[in-house]
Short mmCIF file of the C-alpha atoms (twelve columns), coordinates in Angstrom:
data_MODEL
# 
_entry.id   MODEL 
# 
loop_
_atom_site.group_PDB 
_atom_site.id 
_atom_site.type_symbol 
_atom_site.label_atom_id 
_atom_site.label_alt_id 
_atom_site.label_comp_id 
_atom_site.label_asym_id 
_atom_site.label_seq_id 
_atom_site.Cartn_x 
_atom_site.Cartn_y 
_atom_site.Cartn_z 
_atom_site.pdbx_PDB_model_num 
ATOM 1   C CA . MET A 1   -0.297  0.163   0.159   1 
ATOM 2   C CA . ILE A 2   0.753   3.675   -1.184  1 
ATOM 3   C CA . ILE A 3   -0.583  6.536   0.472   1 
ATOM 4   C CA . THR A 4   1.152   9.745   -1.170  1 
ATOM 5   C CA . GLY A 5   0.300   13.435  -1.543  1 
ATOM 6   C CA . THR A 6   -0.117  15.938  -4.815  1 
ATOM 7   C CA . ALA A 7   1.025   19.245  -3.232  1 
ATOM 8   C CA . ASP A 8   3.618   16.541  -0.478  1 
ATOM 9   C CA . PRO A 9   6.447   19.630  -0.357  1 
ATOM 10  C CA . LEU A 10  9.248   16.694  0.939   1 
ATOM 11  C CA . VAL A 11  8.276   14.178  -1.208  1 
ATOM 12  C CA . SER A 12  7.842   14.913  -5.019  1 
ATOM 13  C CA . GLU A 13  5.354   13.640  -7.369  1 
ATOM 14  C CA . LYS A 14  7.900   14.099  -10.058 1 
ATOM 15  C CA . GLY A 15  11.239  12.999  -8.471  1 
ATOM 16  C CA . ILE A 16  13.945  14.477  -7.383  1 
ATOM 17  C CA . GLN A 17  17.313  14.664  -9.152  1 
ATOM 18  C CA . GLY A 18  19.826  13.982  -6.626  1 
ATOM 19  C CA . ASP A 19  23.290  15.448  -5.757  1 
ATOM 20  C CA . PRO A 20  25.644  13.799  -4.512  1 
ATOM 21  C CA . ALA A 21  27.610  16.627  -2.904  1 
ATOM 22  C CA . LYS A 22  24.689  17.974  -1.038  1 
ATOM 23  C CA . ASP A 23  24.440  13.916  0.001   1 
ATOM 24  C CA . MET A 24  21.161  13.809  -1.802  1 
ATOM 25  C CA . LEU A 25  19.941  10.778  -3.169  1 
ATOM 26  C CA . PRO A 26  17.312  10.910  -6.760  1 
ATOM 27  C CA . LEU A 27  14.182  10.423  -6.232  1 
ATOM 28  C CA . VAL A 28  11.936  8.442   -8.798  1 
ATOM 29  C CA . SER A 29  9.085   9.873   -8.779  1 
ATOM 30  C CA . THR A 30  5.891   8.788   -7.482  1 
ATOM 31  C CA . GLU A 31  4.205   7.076   -10.899 1 
ATOM 32  C CA . ALA A 32  8.185   5.779   -11.855 1 
ATOM 33  C CA . ASN A 33  7.744   4.429   -8.732  1 
ATOM 34  C CA . ILE A 34  4.079   2.790   -8.443  1 
ATOM 35  C CA . ASP A 35  4.685   1.246   -11.782 1 
ATOM 36  C CA . TYR A 36  7.992   -0.725  -10.491 1 
ATOM 37  C CA . TRP A 37  6.108   -1.847  -7.799  1 
ATOM 38  C CA . LYS A 38  3.325   -2.968  -9.757  1 
ATOM 39  C CA . ARG A 39  4.888   -5.377  -11.985 1 
ATOM 40  C CA . ARG A 40  6.258   -7.224  -8.586  1 
ATOM 41  C CA . ASN A 41  3.307   -6.694  -6.552  1 
ATOM 42  C CA . ASP A 42  -0.497  -6.459  -6.663  1 
ATOM 43  C CA . ILE A 43  -0.175  -2.509  -4.341  1 
ATOM 44  C CA . VAL A 44  -2.953  -0.483  -3.434  1 
ATOM 45  C CA . TRP A 45  -2.398  3.284   -4.585  1 
ATOM 46  C CA . LEU A 46  -3.785  6.080   -2.448  1 
ATOM 47  C CA . LYS A 47  -4.116  9.312   -4.535  1 
ATOM 48  C CA . VAL A 48  -4.514  11.895  -1.094  1 
ATOM 49  C CA . VAL A 49  -5.269  15.417  -3.912  1 
ATOM 50  C CA . ASN A 50  -3.393  18.482  -2.116  1 
ATOM 51  C CA . GLY A 51  -2.027  16.560  0.582   1 
ATOM 52  C CA . GLY A 52  0.765   16.726  1.717   1 
ATOM 53  C CA . HIS A 53  3.538   14.865  4.109   1 
ATOM 54  C CA . TRP A 54  0.962   14.263  6.948   1 
ATOM 55  C CA . LEU A 55  -0.807  10.595  7.210   1 
ATOM 56  C CA . PRO A 56  -4.781  11.353  6.795   1 
ATOM 57  C CA . THR A 57  -6.746  10.823  9.794   1 
ATOM 58  C CA . TYR A 58  -9.067  11.320  12.464  1 
ATOM 59  C CA . ALA A 59  -8.504  11.527  15.918  1 
ATOM 60  C CA . ASN A 60  -11.926 11.814  18.376  1 
ATOM 61  C CA . GLY A 61  -14.507 13.378  15.457  1 
ATOM 62  C CA . LYS A 62  -11.201 15.513  14.116  1 
ATOM 63  C CA . ALA A 63  -8.977  15.744  12.127  1 
ATOM 64  C CA . LEU A 64  -4.900  14.673  13.726  1 
ATOM 65  C CA . ASP A 65  -3.170  17.728  13.352  1 
ATOM 66  C CA . ALA A 66  0.377   17.023  13.967  1 
ATOM 67  C CA . SER A 67  1.141   20.335  13.798  1 
ATOM 68  C CA . ASP A 68  -0.653  21.471  17.132  1 
ATOM 69  C CA . LEU A 69  1.959   19.321  19.622  1 
ATOM 70  C CA . ASP A 70  3.756   21.383  21.664  1 
ATOM 71  C CA . GLY A 71  7.179   21.894  20.737  1 
ATOM 72  C CA . PHE A 72  6.182   20.618  16.446  1 
ATOM 73  C CA . ASP A 73  6.504   22.675  14.245  1 
ATOM 74  C CA . GLY A 74  5.264   20.734  11.161  1 
ATOM 75  C CA . SER A 75  4.891   24.269  8.751   1 
ATOM 76  C CA . TYR A 76  7.753   22.079  6.692   1 
ATOM 77  C CA . MET A 77  4.889   19.321  5.552   1 
ATOM 78  C CA . GLY A 78  2.523   21.106  3.696   1 
ATOM 79  C CA . THR A 79  -1.389  21.664  3.119   1 
ATOM 80  C CA . LEU A 80  -3.367  19.052  5.661   1 
ATOM 81  C CA . ASN A 81  -5.707  17.116  4.125   1 
ATOM 82  C CA . CYS A 82  -8.087  14.663  5.536   1 
ATOM 83  C CA . ASP A 83  -10.699 14.008  2.914   1 
ATOM 84  C CA . TYR A 84  -9.540  10.143  3.418   1 
ATOM 85  C CA . MET A 85  -9.332  8.460   6.705   1 
ATOM 86  C CA . ALA A 86  -5.989  6.385   6.113   1 
ATOM 87  C CA . SER A 87  -5.542  4.332   9.090   1 
ATOM 88  C CA . THR A 88  -8.970  2.547   8.616   1 
ATOM 89  C CA . GLY A 89  -7.454  2.670   4.998   1 
ATOM 90  C CA . ILE A 90  -4.327  0.808   6.635   1 
ATOM 91  C CA . TYR A 91  -5.882  -1.726  8.794   1 
ATOM 92  C CA . ASP A 92  -8.104  -2.519  5.621   1 
ATOM 93  C CA . PHE A 93  -5.587  -3.655  3.795   1 
ATOM 94  C CA . LEU A 94  -3.699  -4.665  5.916   1 
ATOM 95  C CA . LEU A 95  -6.925  -7.165  6.927   1 
ATOM 96  C CA . SER A 96  -7.099  -8.545  3.375   1 
ATOM 97  C CA . HIS A 97  -3.499  -9.468  3.177   1 
ATOM 98  C CA . SER A 98  -3.116  -12.090 6.013   1 
ATOM 99  C CA . ARG A 99  0.049   -14.210 5.984   1 
ATOM 100 C CA . LYS A 100 -0.487  -17.232 4.121   1 
# 
């Protein structure tokens, strides 16, 4: 299972070139990554439109926003989009893929 956000400032959908001089490794595009895993496994891809680097989920009926935690500056994480309940989707996915 892969969950991506289209507005993720940390993991660009387009990928990154990388720069060995700055210890930055290249990162393939989201599409190339999904294609790679599709050829090897059956995967579920959840694309969160306008979602940043947050896990879209709820707690006590409201969006779980870690930027409210003391001492955490989540401004670099991009937008929080909770159109989808990721924790429920992950749970359902894991139940449907039991170990054989």
